[in-house]
N, CA, C and O atoms as CSV, one atom per row, in Angstrom:
chain,resi,resn,atom,element,x,y,z
A,1,MET,N,N,0.811,-1.167,-0.002
A,1,MET,CA,C,-0.018,-0.004,0.001
A,1,MET,C,C,0.886,1.248,0.018
A,1,MET,O,O,1.894,1.296,0.723
A,2,TYR,N,N,0.504,2.222,-0.752
A,2,TYR,CA,C,1.285,3.455,-0.882
A,2,TYR,C,C,0.831,4.441,0.160
A,2,TYR,O,O,-0.369,4.671,0.308
A,3,LYS,N,N,1.750,5.027,0.880
A,3,LYS,CA,C,1.444,5.938,1.962
A,3,LYS,C,C,1.911,7.316,1.527
A,3,LYS,O,O,3.092,7.503,1.238
A,4,ARG,N,N,0.974,8.317,1.474
A,4,ARG,CA,C,1.325,9.678,1.127
A,4,ARG,C,C,1.979,10.341,2.328
A,4,ARG,O,O,1.532,10.175,3.463
A,5,THR,N,N,3.015,11.075,2.073
A,5,THR,CA,C,3.760,11.759,3.163
A,5,THR,C,C,3.753,13.295,3.025
A,5,THR,O,O,3.986,13.998,4.008
A,6,PHE,N,N,3.504,13.787,1.887
A,6,PHE,CA,C,3.499,15.270,1.674
A,6,PHE,C,C,2.143,15.700,1.152
A,6,PHE,O,O,1.318,14.886,0.738
A,7,ILE,N,N,1.941,17.023,1.188
A,7,ILE,CA,C,0.648,17.537,0.654
A,7,ILE,C,C,0.586,17.225,-0.813
A,7,ILE,O,O,-0.472,16.783,-1.260
A,8,PHE,N,N,1.626,17.414,-1.614
A,8,PHE,CA,C,1.647,17.058,-2.983
A,8,PHE,C,C,2.852,16.133,-3.150
A,8,PHE,O,O,4.009,16.526,-3.000
A,9,ASP,N,N,2.523,14.920,-3.460
A,9,ASP,CA,C,3.525,13.865,-3.676
A,9,ASP,C,C,3.467,13.416,-5.134
A,9,ASP,O,O,2.538,12.697,-5.502
A,10,PRO,N,N,4.431,13.814,-5.987
A,10,PRO,CA,C,4.356,13.429,-7.365
A,10,PRO,C,C,4.361,11.941,-7.588
A,10,PRO,O,O,3.847,11.503,-8.618
A,11,GLY,N,N,4.904,11.125,-6.698
A,11,GLY,CA,C,4.974,9.753,-6.892
A,11,GLY,C,C,3.534,9.118,-6.814
A,11,GLY,O,O,3.297,8.048,-7.374
A,12,TYR,N,N,2.635,9.773,-6.143
A,12,TYR,CA,C,1.296,9.255,-6.030
A,12,TYR,C,C,0.564,9.356,-7.437
A,12,TYR,O,O,-0.328,8.559,-7.725
A,13,TYR,N,N,0.923,10.247,-8.203
A,13,TYR,CA,C,0.264,10.521,-9.490
A,13,TYR,C,C,0.813,9.660,-10.628
A,13,TYR,O,O,0.493,9.914,-11.790
A,14,LYS,N,N,1.601,8.683,-10.335
A,14,LYS,CA,C,2.043,7.796,-11.397
A,14,LYS,C,C,1.146,6.640,-11.621
A,14,LYS,O,O,1.363,5.850,-12.540
A,15,PHE,N,N,0.125,6.513,-10.793
A,15,PHE,CA,C,-0.864,5.437,-10.883
A,15,PHE,C,C,-1.954,5.750,-11.870
A,15,PHE,O,O,-2.389,6.897,-11.975
A,16,VAL,N,N,-2.402,4.754,-12.590
A,16,VAL,CA,C,-3.416,4.923,-13.573
A,16,VAL,C,C,-4.807,5.405,-12.899
A,16,VAL,O,O,-5.519,6.234,-13.465
A,17,GLY,N,N,-5.121,4.873,-11.746
A,17,GLY,CA,C,-6.344,5.305,-11.101
A,17,GLY,C,C,-6.304,6.747,-10.654
A,17,GLY,O,O,-7.355,7.388,-10.620
A,18,SER,N,N,-5.174,7.284,-10.317
A,18,SER,CA,C,-5.119,8.699,-9.923
A,18,SER,C,C,-5.359,9.537,-11.107
A,18,SER,O,O,-6.120,10.500,-11.009
A,19,TRP,N,N,-4.754,9.245,-12.263
A,19,TRP,CA,C,-5.005,10.020,-13.489
A,19,TRP,C,C,-6.416,9.870,-13.962
A,19,TRP,O,O,-7.021,10.840,-14.417
A,20,ALA,N,N,-6.965,8.670,-13.866
A,20,ALA,CA,C,-8.402,8.511,-14.237
A,20,ALA,C,C,-9.269,9.362,-13.390
A,20,ALA,O,O,-10.201,9.973,-13.912
A,21,TRP,N,N,-9.026,9.448,-12.105
A,21,TRP,CA,C,-9.802,10.254,-11.264
A,21,TRP,C,C,-9.692,11.728,-11.559
A,21,TRP,O,O,-10.715,12.409,-11.625
A,22,ILE,N,N,-8.472,12.263,-11.744
A,22,ILE,CA,C,-8.231,13.597,-12.099
A,22,ILE,C,C,-8.920,13.996,-13.431
A,22,ILE,O,O,-9.610,15.011,-13.529
A,23,LEU,N,N,-8.698,13.167,-14.409
A,23,LEU,CA,C,-9.269,13.486,-15.715
A,23,LEU,C,C,-10.806,13.380,-15.732
A,23,LEU,O,O,-11.467,14.112,-16.469
A,24,HIS,N,N,-11.377,12.464,-14.916
A,24,HIS,CA,C,-12.789,12.373,-14.835
A,24,HIS,C,C,-13.345,13.667,-14.237
A,24,HIS,O,O,-14.351,14.181,-14.727
A,25,ARG,N,N,-12.718,14.200,-13.201
A,25,ARG,CA,C,-13.168,15.442,-12.594
A,25,ARG,C,C,-13.043,16.594,-13.575
A,25,ARG,O,O,-13.969,17.396,-13.705
A,26,LEU,N,N,-11.927,16.691,-14.259
A,26,LEU,CA,C,-11.724,17.803,-15.232
A,26,LEU,C,C,-12.727,17.693,-16.372
A,26,LEU,O,O,-13.245,18.714,-16.826
A,27,SER,N,N,-13.013,16.503,-16.842
A,27,SER,CA,C,-13.958,16.343,-17.958
A,27,SER,C,C,-15.399,16.766,-17.459
A,27,SER,O,O,-16.180,17.368,-18.196
A,28,GLY,N,N,-15.689,16.416,-16.182
A,28,GLY,CA,C,-16.968,16.836,-15.620
A,28,GLY,C,C,-17.058,18.397,-15.556
A,28,GLY,O,O,-18.099,18.960,-15.896
A,29,LEU,N,N,-16.037,19.050,-15.148
A,29,LEU,CA,C,-15.987,20.465,-15.143
A,29,LEU,C,C,-16.134,21.047,-16.531
A,29,LEU,O,O,-16.799,22.071,-16.686
A,30,GLY,N,N,-15.549,20.448,-17.538
A,30,GLY,CA,C,-15.688,20.876,-18.927
A,30,GLY,C,C,-17.153,20.728,-19.410
A,30,GLY,O,O,-17.655,21.552,-20.174
A,31,LEU,N,N,-17.816,19.656,-18.941
A,31,LEU,CA,C,-19.223,19.455,-19.338
A,31,LEU,C,C,-20.097,20.484,-18.669
A,31,LEU,O,O,-21.075,20.954,-19.251
A,32,ILE,N,N,-19.744,20.842,-17.433
A,32,ILE,CA,C,-20.502,21.926,-16.764
A,32,ILE,C,C,-20.388,23.264,-17.461
A,32,ILE,O,O,-21.364,24.003,-17.584
A,33,PHE,N,N,-19.162,23.570,-17.923
A,33,PHE,CA,C,-18.961,24.776,-18.693
A,33,PHE,C,C,-19.776,24.732,-19.955
A,33,PHE,O,O,-20.413,25.720,-20.321
A,34,TYR,N,N,-19.767,23.582,-20.636
A,34,TYR,CA,C,-20.580,23.482,-21.900
A,34,TYR,C,C,-22.059,23.708,-21.613
A,34,TYR,O,O,-22.744,24.429,-22.339
A,35,LEU,N,N,-22.550,23.065,-20.515
A,35,LEU,CA,C,-23.933,23.225,-20.159
A,35,LEU,C,C,-24.289,24.707,-19.900
A,35,LEU,O,O,-25.368,25.157,-20.285
A,36,SER,N,N,-23.434,25.420,-19.286
A,36,SER,CA,C,-23.631,26.864,-19.108
A,36,SER,C,C,-23.714,27.623,-20.411
A,36,SER,O,O,-24.559,28.498,-20.602
A,37,LEU,N,N,-22.782,27.250,-21.324
A,37,LEU,CA,C,-22.769,27.912,-22.643
A,37,LEU,C,C,-24.075,27.584,-23.383
A,37,LEU,O,O,-24.689,28.463,-23.988
A,38,HIS,N,N,-24.488,26.319,-23.328
A,38,HIS,CA,C,-25.681,25.837,-23.959
A,38,HIS,C,C,-26.898,26.613,-23.434
A,38,HIS,O,O,-27.734,27.015,-24.243
A,39,ILE,N,N,-27.038,26.845,-22.114
A,39,ILE,CA,C,-28.128,27.563,-21.540
A,39,ILE,C,C,-28.084,28.975,-22.019
A,39,ILE,O,O,-29.137,29.547,-22.299
A,40,TRP,N,N,-26.910,29.580,-22.134
A,40,TRP,CA,C,-26.775,30.923,-22.650
A,40,TRP,C,C,-27.294,31.066,-24.108
A,40,TRP,O,O,-27.967,32.035,-24.459
A,41,VAL,N,N,-26.946,30.054,-24.932
A,41,VAL,CA,C,-27.410,30.113,-26.280
A,41,VAL,C,C,-28.961,30.016,-26.375
A,41,VAL,O,O,-29.617,30.773,-27.089
A,42,ILE,N,N,-29.489,29.057,-25.623
A,42,ILE,CA,C,-30.983,28.882,-25.579
A,42,ILE,C,C,-31.588,30.121,-25.066
A,42,ILE,O,O,-32.638,30.538,-25.556
A,43,ASN,N,N,-30.951,30.772,-24.050
A,43,ASN,CA,C,-31.580,32.021,-23.501
A,43,ASN,C,C,-31.621,33.147,-24.499
A,43,ASN,O,O,-32.443,34.054,-24.370
A,44,SER,N,N,-30.739,33.114,-25.513
A,44,SER,CA,C,-30.810,34.127,-26.568
A,44,SER,C,C,-32.110,34.069,-27.338
A,44,SER,O,O,-32.485,35.038,-27.998
A,45,LEU,N,N,-32.772,32.992,-27.267
A,45,LEU,CA,C,-34.111,32.878,-27.937
A,45,LEU,C,C,-35.091,33.787,-27.297
A,45,LEU,O,O,-36.017,34.235,-27.973
A,46,THR,N,N,-34.955,34.104,-26.008
A,46,THR,CA,C,-35.890,34.999,-25.354
A,46,THR,C,C,-35.672,36.454,-25.722
A,46,THR,O,O,-36.499,37.310,-25.409
A,47,MET,N,N,-34.550,36.737,-26.391
A,47,MET,CA,C,-34.218,38.142,-26.755
A,47,MET,C,C,-34.678,38.398,-28.181
A,47,MET,O,O,-34.458,39.494,-28.696
A,48,GLY,N,N,-35.266,37.493,-28.799
A,48,GLY,CA,C,-35.749,37.687,-30.205
A,48,GLY,C,C,-35.054,36.859,-31.200
A,48,GLY,O,O,-33.994,36.294,-30.927
A,49,GLU,N,N,-35.630,36.773,-32.356
A,49,GLU,CA,C,-35.137,35.917,-33.463
A,49,GLU,C,C,-33.800,36.459,-33.957
A,49,GLU,O,O,-32.907,35.676,-34.279
A,50,GLU,N,N,-33.642,37.783,-34.026
A,50,GLU,CA,C,-32.406,38.381,-34.543
A,50,GLU,C,C,-31.211,38.067,-33.653
A,50,GLU,O,O,-30.115,37.798,-34.145
A,51,SER,N,N,-31.426,38.102,-32.343
A,51,SER,CA,C,-30.350,37.831,-31.397
A,51,SER,C,C,-29.937,36.379,-31.508
A,51,SER,O,O,-28.748,36.063,-31.533
A,52,PHE,N,N,-30.946,35.473,-31.577
A,52,PHE,CA,C,-30.598,34.029,-31.694
A,52,PHE,C,C,-29.924,33.758,-32.999
A,52,PHE,O,O,-28.999,32.946,-33.026
A,53,THR,N,N,-30.311,34.369,-34.080
A,53,THR,CA,C,-29.642,34.158,-35.351
A,53,THR,C,C,-28.200,34.678,-35.319
A,53,THR,O,O,-27.307,34.065,-35.903
A,54,ARG,N,N,-27.975,35.803,-34.640
A,54,ARG,CA,C,-26.612,36.315,-34.520
A,54,ARG,C,C,-25.761,35.357,-33.695
A,54,ARG,O,O,-24.617,35.101,-34.071
A,55,VAL,N,N,-26.256,34.828,-32.612
A,55,VAL,CA,C,-25.486,33.886,-31.743
A,55,VAL,C,C,-25.167,32.586,-32.522
A,55,VAL,O,O,-24.030,32.114,-32.531
A,56,THR,N,N,-26.186,32.040,-33.158
A,56,THR,CA,C,-25.932,30.766,-33.922
A,56,THR,C,C,-25.019,30.918,-35.099
A,56,THR,O,O,-24.276,29.994,-35.430
A,57,THR,N,N,-25.053,32.088,-35.756
A,57,THR,CA,C,-24.142,32.326,-36.780
A,57,THR,C,C,-22.734,32.421,-36.275
A,57,THR,O,O,-21.809,31.936,-36.926
A,58,PHE,N,N,-22.546,33.033,-35.130
A,58,PHE,CA,C,-21.214,33.082,-34.466
A,58,PHE,C,C,-20.754,31.669,-34.089
A,58,PHE,O,O,-19.579,31.343,-34.259
A,59,LEU,N,N,-21.655,30.831,-33.582
A,59,LEU,CA,C,-21.246,29.511,-33.145
A,59,LEU,C,C,-21.106,28.557,-34.270
A,59,LEU,O,O,-20.643,27.443,-34.025
A,60,ASN,N,N,-21.472,28.886,-35.532
A,60,ASN,CA,C,-21.302,28.012,-36.680
A,60,ASN,C,C,-19.991,28.239,-37.352
A,60,ASN,O,O,-19.778,27.702,-38.440
A,61,SER,N,N,-19.086,29.006,-36.775
A,61,SER,CA,C,-17.766,29.263,-37.357
A,61,SER,C,C,-16.915,28.004,-37.210
A,61,SER,O,O,-17.172,27.177,-36.335
A,62,PRO,N,N,-15.874,27.857,-38.089
A,62,PRO,CA,C,-15.043,26.661,-38.055
A,62,PRO,C,C,-14.326,26.490,-36.700
A,62,PRO,O,O,-14.054,25.355,-36.308
A,63,VAL,N,N,-14.019,27.554,-35.989
A,63,VAL,CA,C,-13.370,27.449,-34.749
A,63,VAL,C,C,-14.248,26.744,-33.730
A,63,VAL,O,O,-13.744,25.942,-32.943
A,64,PHE,N,N,-15.559,27.022,-33.720
A,64,PHE,CA,C,-16.425,26.356,-32.778
A,64,PHE,C,C,-16.690,24.907,-33.244
A,64,PHE,O,O,-17.012,24.052,-32.419
A,65,LYS,N,N,-16.564,24.630,-34.513
A,65,LYS,CA,C,-16.735,23.230,-34.989
A,65,LYS,C,C,-15.581,22.358,-34.450
A,65,LYS,O,O,-15.764,21.185,-34.127
A,66,ILE,N,N,-14.377,22.982,-34.365
A,66,ILE,CA,C,-13.238,22.264,-33.801
A,66,ILE,C,C,-13.416,22.067,-32.281
A,66,ILE,O,O,-13.054,21.034,-31.718
A,67,LEU,N,N,-14.000,23.122,-31.633
A,67,LEU,CA,C,-14.315,22.996,-30.214
A,67,LEU,C,C,-15.436,21.935,-29.966
A,67,LEU,O,O,-15.463,21.337,-28.890
A,68,GLU,N,N,-16.294,21.706,-30.870
A,68,GLU,CA,C,-17.290,20.631,-30.812
A,68,GLU,C,C,-16.635,19.297,-30.876
A,68,GLU,O,O,-17.085,18.363,-30.212
A,69,VAL,N,N,-15.554,19.157,-31.671
A,69,VAL,CA,C,-14.778,17.919,-31.697
A,69,VAL,C,C,-14.163,17.692,-30.316
A,69,VAL,O,O,-14.147,16.556,-29.840
A,70,GLY,N,N,-13.656,18.744,-29.656
A,70,GLY,CA,C,-13.117,18.559,-28.321
A,70,GLY,C,C,-14.228,18.199,-27.334
A,70,GLY,O,O,-14.024,17.368,-26.449
A,71,LEU,N,N,-15.363,18.798,-27.476
A,71,LEU,CA,C,-16.532,18.502,-26.627
A,71,LEU,C,C,-16.929,17.012,-26.791
A,71,LEU,O,O,-17.246,16.334,-25.814
A,72,TRP,N,N,-16.904,16.552,-27.977
A,72,TRP,CA,C,-17.213,15.134,-28.292
A,72,TRP,C,C,-16.186,14.240,-27.627
A,72,TRP,O,O,-16.535,13.173,-27.122
A,73,GLY,N,N,-14.957,14.642,-27.615
A,73,GLY,CA,C,-13.937,13.823,-26.876
A,73,GLY,C,C,-14.136,13.828,-25.414
A,73,GLY,O,O,-13.988,12.793,-24.764
A,74,ILE,N,N,-14.476,14.983,-24.855
A,74,ILE,CA,C,-14.773,15.016,-23.396
A,74,ILE,C,C,-15.984,14.191,-23.070
A,74,ILE,O,O,-15.989,13.533,-22.030
A,75,ILE,N,N,-16.963,14.181,-23.850
A,75,ILE,CA,C,-18.213,13.376,-23.576
A,75,ILE,C,C,-17.814,11.916,-23.646
A,75,ILE,O,O,-18.202,11.147,-22.766
A,76,MET,N,N,-17.041,11.488,-24.673
A,76,MET,CA,C,-16.676,10.048,-24.792
A,76,MET,C,C,-15.829,9.646,-23.594
A,76,MET,O,O,-16.113,8.623,-22.972
A,77,PHE,N,N,-14.801,10.412,-23.248
A,77,PHE,CA,C,-14.016,10.069,-22.098
A,77,PHE,C,C,-14.758,9.932,-20.805
A,77,PHE,O,O,-14.580,8.979,-20.046
A,78,HIS,N,N,-15.599,10.915,-20.575
A,78,HIS,CA,C,-16.388,10.941,-19.297
A,78,HIS,C,C,-17.382,9.841,-19.243
A,78,HIS,O,O,-17.608,9.271,-18.175
A,79,ALA,N,N,-17.999,9.510,-20.364
A,79,ALA,CA,C,-18.962,8.449,-20.413
A,79,ALA,C,C,-18.299,7.042,-20.161
A,79,ALA,O,O,-18.739,6.259,-19.319
A,80,PHE,N,N,-17.267,6.797,-20.913
A,80,PHE,CA,C,-16.654,5.451,-20.788
A,80,PHE,C,C,-15.882,5.326,-19.513
A,80,PHE,O,O,-15.799,4.230,-18.960
A,81,ASN,N,N,-15.302,6.414,-19.010
A,81,ASN,CA,C,-14.644,6.283,-17.699
A,81,ASN,C,C,-15.736,6.058,-16.660
A,81,ASN,O,O,-15.508,5.301,-15.717
A,82,GLY,N,N,-16.863,6.650,-16.777
A,82,GLY,CA,C,-17.961,6.404,-15.909
A,82,GLY,C,C,-18.439,4.959,-15.920
A,82,GLY,O,O,-18.804,4.418,-14.876
A,83,VAL,N,N,-18.439,4.323,-17.102
A,83,VAL,CA,C,-18.769,2.902,-17.183
A,83,VAL,C,C,-17.708,2.058,-16.469
A,83,VAL,O,O,-18.012,1.056,-15.821
A,84,ARG,N,N,-16.447,2.502,-16.613
A,84,ARG,CA,C,-15.374,1.756,-15.912
A,84,ARG,C,C,-15.537,1.870,-14.385
A,84,ARG,O,O,-15.319,0.909,-13.647
A,85,ILE,N,N,-15.934,3.095,-13.929
A,85,ILE,CA,C,-16.144,3.210,-12.520
A,85,ILE,C,C,-17.248,2.328,-11.975
A,85,ILE,O,O,-17.144,1.779,-10.878
A,86,VAL,N,N,-18.309,2.200,-12.760
A,86,VAL,CA,C,-19.385,1.285,-12.333
A,86,VAL,C,C,-18.854,-0.188,-12.216
A,86,VAL,O,O,-19.151,-0.898,-11.255
A,87,PHE,N,N,-18.065,-0.600,-13.227
A,87,PHE,CA,C,-17.480,-1.946,-13.174
A,87,PHE,C,C,-16.581,-2.075,-11.949
A,87,PHE,O,O,-16.624,-3.100,-11.270
A,88,VAL,N,N,-15.781,-1.076,-11.652
A,88,VAL,CA,C,-14.875,-1.210,-10.495
A,88,VAL,C,C,-15.653,-1.197,-9.189
A,88,VAL,O,O,-15.261,-1.900,-8.258
A,89,ASP,N,N,-16.698,-0.461,-9.076
A,89,ASP,CA,C,-17.427,-0.380,-7.859
A,89,ASP,C,C,-18.399,-1.572,-7.602
A,89,ASP,O,O,-18.598,-1.974,-6.456
A,90,PHE,N,N,-18.979,-2.108,-8.652
A,90,PHE,CA,C,-20.007,-3.110,-8.474
A,90,PHE,C,C,-19.699,-4.523,-8.894
A,90,PHE,O,O,-20.382,-5.466,-8.493
A,91,PHE,N,N,-18.650,-4.671,-9.716
A,91,PHE,CA,C,-18.425,-5.977,-10.279
A,91,PHE,C,C,-17.018,-6.513,-10.116
A,91,PHE,O,O,-16.520,-7.230,-10.983
A,92,LYS,N,N,-16.371,-6.170,-9.005
A,92,LYS,CA,C,-15.044,-6.530,-8.689
A,92,LYS,C,C,-14.050,-6.112,-9.849
A,92,LYS,O,O,-13.129,-6.846,-10.207
A,93,GLY,N,N,-14.292,-4.973,-10.361
A,93,GLY,CA,C,-13.428,-4.458,-11.450
A,93,GLY,C,C,-12.097,-3.934,-10.905
A,93,GLY,O,O,-11.201,-3.594,-11.677
A,94,SER,N,N,-11.975,-3.871,-9.645
A,94,SER,CA,C,-10.720,-3.363,-9.062
A,94,SER,C,C,-9.630,-4.362,-9.309
A,94,SER,O,O,-8.453,-4.010,-9.221
A,95,LEU,N,N,-9.961,-5.575,-9.609
A,95,LEU,CA,C,-8.915,-6.599,-9.864
A,95,LEU,C,C,-8.236,-6.363,-11.245
A,95,LEU,O,O,-7.106,-6.796,-11.470
A,96,PHE,N,N,-8.932,-5.687,-12.131
A,96,PHE,CA,C,-8.411,-5.495,-13.456
A,96,PHE,C,C,-8.659,-4.094,-13.982
A,96,PHE,O,O,-8.847,-3.911,-15.185
A,97,HIS,N,N,-8.662,-3.057,-13.061
A,97,HIS,CA,C,-9.083,-1.697,-13.389
A,97,HIS,C,C,-8.163,-1.055,-14.412
A,97,HIS,O,O,-8.621,-0.258,-15.231
A,98,LYS,N,N,-6.873,-1.383,-14.387
A,98,LYS,CA,C,-5.942,-0.800,-15.385
A,98,LYS,C,C,-6.278,-1.235,-16.763
A,98,LYS,O,O,-6.371,-0.404,-17.666
A,99,LYS,N,N,-6.461,-2.476,-16.959
A,99,LYS,CA,C,-6.840,-3.015,-18.252
A,99,LYS,C,C,-8.182,-2.491,-18.708
A,99,LYS,O,O,-8.372,-2.166,-19.880
A,100,LEU,N,N,-9.089,-2.414,-17.795
A,100,LEU,CA,C,-10.455,-1.893,-18.086
A,100,LEU,C,C,-10.342,-0.417,-18.471
A,100,LEU,O,O,-11.045,0.037,-19.374
A,101,PHE,N,N,-9.474,0.330,-17.805
A,101,PHE,CA,C,-9.331,1.758,-18.196
A,101,PHE,C,C,-8.834,1.928,-19.610
A,101,PHE,O,O,-9.342,2.742,-20.381
A,102,PHE,N,N,-7.830,1.139,-19.930
A,102,PHE,CA,C,-7.218,1.259,-21.279
A,102,PHE,C,C,-8.180,0.739,-22.389
A,102,PHE,O,O,-8.189,1.252,-23.508
A,103,ALA,N,N,-8.992,-0.305,-22.036
A,103,ALA,CA,C,-10.019,-0.790,-22.944
A,103,ALA,C,C,-11.104,0.203,-23.188
A,103,ALA,O,O,-11.501,0.437,-24.329
A,104,MET,N,N,-11.590,0.789,-22.128
A,104,MET,CA,C,-12.698,1.817,-22.255
A,104,MET,C,C,-12.228,3.054,-22.998
A,104,MET,O,O,-12.949,3.632,-23.810
A,105,ILE,N,N,-11.022,3.434,-22.702
A,105,ILE,CA,C,-10.488,4.659,-23.358
A,105,ILE,C,C,-10.222,4.414,-24.824
A,105,ILE,O,O,-10.408,5.304,-25.654
A,106,SER,N,N,-9.784,3.202,-25.147
A,106,SER,CA,C,-9.603,2.803,-26.562
A,106,SER,C,C,-10.891,2.862,-27.286
A,106,SER,O,O,-10.961,3.426,-28.378
A,107,ILE,N,N,-11.953,2.282,-26.702
A,107,ILE,CA,C,-13.243,2.359,-27.359
A,107,ILE,C,C,-13.698,3.771,-27.503
A,107,ILE,O,O,-14.210,4.123,-28.566
A,108,ALA,N,N,-13.545,4.636,-26.478
A,108,ALA,CA,C,-13.873,6.019,-26.514
A,108,ALA,C,C,-13.131,6.714,-27.628
A,108,ALA,O,O,-13.705,7.530,-28.349
A,109,PHE,N,N,-11.848,6.396,-27.776
A,109,PHE,CA,C,-11.026,7.119,-28.815
A,109,PHE,C,C,-11.512,6.719,-30.223
A,109,PHE,O,O,-11.561,7.563,-31.118
A,110,VAL,N,N,-11.870,5.437,-30.422
A,110,VAL,CA,C,-12.335,5.036,-31.737
A,110,VAL,C,C,-13.643,5.735,-32.061
A,110,VAL,O,O,-13.852,6.192,-33.185
A,111,LEU,N,N,-14.521,5.817,-31.075
A,111,LEU,CA,C,-15.827,6.525,-31.294
A,111,LEU,C,C,-15.606,8.063,-31.481
A,111,LEU,O,O,-16.310,8.739,-32.232
A,112,TRP,N,N,-14.603,8.545,-30.760
A,112,TRP,CA,C,-14.256,9.987,-30.883
A,112,TRP,C,C,-13.834,10.234,-32.308
A,112,TRP,O,O,-14.341,11.160,-32.941
A,113,ALA,N,N,-12.929,9.444,-32.833
A,113,ALA,CA,C,-12.392,9.598,-34.174
A,113,ALA,C,C,-13.501,9.541,-35.184
A,113,ALA,O,O,-13.554,10.403,-36.060
A,114,ILE,N,N,-14.416,8.547,-35.112
A,114,ILE,CA,C,-15.507,8.454,-36.101
A,114,ILE,C,C,-16.426,9.647,-36.008
A,114,ILE,O,O,-16.848,10.229,-37.007
A,115,GLY,N,N,-16.721,9.988,-34.763
A,115,GLY,CA,C,-17.630,11.203,-34.610
A,115,GLY,C,C,-16.958,12.489,-35.069
A,115,GLY,O,O,-17.616,13.355,-35.647
A,116,SER,N,N,-15.660,12.628,-34.822
A,116,SER,CA,C,-14.941,13.839,-35.299
A,116,SER,C,C,-14.956,13.888,-36.816
A,116,SER,O,O,-15.146,14.959,-37.393
A,117,TYR,N,N,-14.771,12.811,-37.441
A,117,TYR,CA,C,-14.848,12.849,-38.909
A,117,TYR,C,C,-16.195,13.296,-39.364
A,117,TYR,O,O,-16.311,14.139,-40.254
A,118,LEU,N,N,-17.253,12.725,-38.745
A,118,LEU,CA,C,-18.604,13.058,-39.198
A,118,LEU,C,C,-18.882,14.657,-38.879
A,118,LEU,O,O,-19.535,15.347,-39.661
A,119,LEU,N,N,-18.386,15.117,-37.792
A,119,LEU,CA,C,-18.597,16.509,-37.402
A,119,LEU,C,C,-17.834,17.449,-38.380
A,119,LEU,O,O,-18.365,18.467,-38.824
A,120,LEU,N,N,-16.571,17.068,-38.698
A,120,LEU,CA,C,-15.765,17.963,-39.504
A,120,LEU,C,C,-16.070,17.814,-40.977
A,120,LEU,O,O,-15.698,18.687,-41.761
A,121,SER,N,N,-16.729,16.751,-41.386
A,121,SER,CA,C,-17.045,16.551,-42.844
A,121,SER,C,C,-18.025,17.502,-43.374
A,121,SER,O,O,-18.128,17.678,-44.588
A,122,HIS,N,N,-18.803,18.172,-42.454
A,122,HIS,CA,C,-19.802,19.121,-42.863
A,122,HIS,C,C,-19.366,20.536,-42.984
A,122,HIS,O,O,-20.157,21.401,-43.361
A,123,ILE,N,N,-18.093,20.808,-42.665
A,123,ILE,CA,C,-17.578,22.192,-42.668
A,123,ILE,C,C,-17.096,22.479,-44.050
A,123,ILE,O,O,-16.397,21.694,-44.692
A,124,SER,N,N,-17.495,23.619,-44.470
A,124,SER,CA,C,-16.896,24.193,-45.777
A,124,SER,C,C,-15.795,25.131,-45.392
A,124,SER,O,O,-16.044,26.263,-44.976
A,125,TRP,N,N,-14.554,24.657,-45.530
A,125,TRP,CA,C,-13.434,25.482,-45.081
A,125,TRP,C,C,-13.261,26.517,-46.101
A,125,TRP,O,O,-12.375,27.364,-45.978
């Protein structure tokens, strides 16, 4: 068993589970940020059709399409890491959590690549 001795011990963060925990929390914060942005866009509907059209035109730029690819990656990571957490918590997944992490992230990466291609194929550069 690893015993932490300092407030910040870099040796503790060499474990897969530590990085999975940190990245899961960061992806959750990213999704909260996206949800706030989404509510702001929907709120622009209350200010009239012209305001909503202006906001959606701004959000349809190629820069935001690339950000959507990043959002898709965050969603895939968070979802598949969440499935891994369920396996670890309820099905004795702690016995093979490293292999499960890499398997789930591999599946998420493949789905991210396919989804990214579909998202970016509609952009007229």
